[in-house]
N, C-alpha and C positions, 0 to 999 in steps of 0.2 A: 504494499500500500504504499501509497507516494502522496496523497492529497484525496479531497472529497468536492464532489458537486453538491452544493446546496442550493436549492431552487435557483439552479442554473447557472451560480455564481461559483467560482474554485477558490476553494479554502484550504489551509494547511490542517492537519490532523490536530493540531492543538485548539482548532477553534470551538467554542464552547454555543451549543445549542442552547438557545433561551425560549425557544417554542416549538410547534410541531414544523417540519418542514420535509420536503422532499429531498432526499440524501441519494447519492451514488459514489461508491467509493472508487478511485481511481488507483490505477495499477501502472508501471512503466509498459507493460504489455497490452494493456486494452484501450489505452487513450493517448492523444498528443498532449492533452493536458497534463496527463500522469507522467509523461517523458518530461514535458516542462517544468514540471516542480522538481524534478529529480536533476535537470541540467541547470536549473536555476540556483540550485544549492550548492552546485558543483563551481558555479561563475563566482560564488562567495569563498568558496575555497581554495580556488585560484587566488583571488585578491587578498587575500589573507596570505597566502604564501608568497605573494609578491613585496607583501607590506613588510613580511618578516625579513627577507633579504635586500629590499630595497626602501628602508624606511622614508625616505624621502620623496618618495614617488606618491603621487596625488591620485586619490581616486575620483572617476566620473561615473560613468552608467555600466552595468553589465546583467544584461538581460539575457533569457534563453529565446531562442529561435527555434525555428522549425527544425533545423538540422544541427542542434547543439547547442551553445553559448558562446558568449564574448564578453571581455570586459575591456573597456576603456582607460588606460591610465595618461597621466601627464608625466613625462619625464623628458631629460633632459638630451638621452641620447638613445636611439631605437635600441628594443631587445636583441640581443643575438642569438645565435643557434645555441651557445653554451648557457644562456641566461636562461632560453626557455626550458632546457634539459635539467637545469637546477630549480626553475620554478615547479617543473611537474615532479622532482624527487620529493620538494617540499609538500606539494598537495598530496601524495601518499604518506608522508609522515603526519599531515593532519587527518588525514581518512582514519589512520591507525591509532590516534589518541581518542577518536570518538568524543568529541566534544559536543556538550549538548546544546542545541540551537535552542535559544530563547527569544521570544518576542516582547518588545515592550513599546508604549505608547508615550508621546509628550508633547505637552503643549507647544504651541509653534514659537515662541520666545526660548523655552528651553532647549528646543531642538537645535536652533539656530545657535545659542551658545555652546551645545555640547559639541557642533560639527567644527565650530570655530576653535573650540579649545583641542580638537582633534587635528586642526589646521587643514581642513577639508572644504576648500572655497567652492569646488563644483556642488558638494553639498548643499552647502550655505544658499548657492543661488536657486538650486532644485526647491527647498524648501521655501525660499522667498516667493518662488513663482506658483505655489500650490494655492489653490482657492482658499478663502478663509472658511473655515468649519470643516475642513479636510483633516481625516485622520493622518497623524504624521508617525508612521511607525518605523522601528529598528529591528534589526535582528543581532542578537549576540553569540559569538562561539567564542570561547577562550578568551583572548585579550584582543579579538577582532569585532568591532560593530560598524553596523552599514546601514545606511537609511535603505528601507526598503518595505515595499506593501506585500512582497510575499507572493504566492506560499512557497513555504520550504519544508524539508524532511525534517526529522526530530532530533537527528544527531550527525556529525559528519561521517559518522562510520557506518551512516546508511547507504554512501556512495561506495562502488566497490572498485571499478577500473577506469582510469583517466587518462586521456591524450591530449597534449595540445597540439593542434594542427599545423597553425599557420598565424601570424603576424603581419599587421599593415597600419598604415598611417589613416587617420578618420578626422575629419575636424570636428571639435565638440558642438555638439547639436546639429550637425551636418551642415553647416554654414561656411563657406570659405573665408568668410570674415573674422570666423573664431580661430582659436589655437588649433595648431596640427596634433593630435594626440596618437597614442601607440595603442592601438587594437589587437588582442590575441585571441584567437578563437581555438575551441576545444570541445571534446566530446567525451562522453563518460555511459557505462553501462554497469549493468548488474552483475554481468556474467564475462568472462576473459574471451570466450569462443565468440560471443556479440562484438566485443568490441575487435577482433582479428576478422569476423566478416564484414565487418563496417570499413577497415581499413582497406582489406581487398577490394571493396568496391569502389573505392576511390581511385585506387591505382589501376583498376580498368577501365575507370573512367577516362583518366590520363591519357591511356594507351588510345582511346577513342576521340580524343581530343583534336576538333580539325585543324587547330592550329599546329599541333605537333605533327599529323598527318599530313598536312599541306606542304610542311618543311622537308620532310622526309621522300614525299615524292615528288618535290621541287614542282610544286602546282602553282603556288603563288608566293610574294616576300611583301615585306614591308620596309617601311622607311621612316625614321623620323620626320623627317622634311616634309613628309607628305601625311602623316599619321597613320597609327596602327589600326585606326578603322577603318581604313581607305586599302584593302590590298591590292596588289599588283601582278598580274598573271603572268605567269612565265611559259616558256613554249609547253610544257605540259597541261599546264592548266588550262591553256587557250585551246588545245584540242578537247579537252574535256566539257568545256563550255560550249564549243561548236557542235558536238554531239549532242549534248543535251538540249541546245537551241532546234536542232534537225527532229530529233525525237519529239519534241513537242510540238513542232511547225506540223510534222507527220499527223501527228494525233488531232490537231484541229482539223486538216484536210479530211480525215476519215470521218470527223464528227458532222462535217457538212454535207457529205455525200449523203 
């Protein structure tokens, strides 16, 4: 069990029912929302690992997505492959510690003061932008506390297998007018076999990538002066294009007859 659907809204398993409600238990296997609760918890584990290893890094946001999770960090230098390996190792330590995950709620002023004390300016900005009357909740695991609406698992030990996948730049709040942050993507599963199957599917997808195939078969090329979105046909690619055009033209002729 990872979460519950209460009257159509996803809640974590610590949610207290104050009245009669329609409740559906969610698991990693039976729903995307169940998976997202699992992945959201893992994003916090990753953020905790980063703060342990790089205390001066500032936290931005770390949601679950349909294919895993990511977290955005404000750091002076991009994360290296060595950094990401250390982060993944620290995540596994936090999972073994099986830290209890606790939710608490604060009034707006106290929430802002807490994040200022923690020197987390992005969290302060998020709180200040929340509508009046909005519940401001936090989740705490060990020494780590993060602003979050949830839902989350009950402890870090509920997560089993984790993998950091990639990293990239990402503007704060998606605007090029804001600072460029560093985004780390990851995935997690209850079983090692599920993780291995997922990584295998990623590798197979890479092998089918049109950019890889196009380069290997010398079908097209790109150039920075033109832009990666405007491929230029090489002789092999021009032949394939002509064949496709003739095929389409023949089909159109047959349809008219």
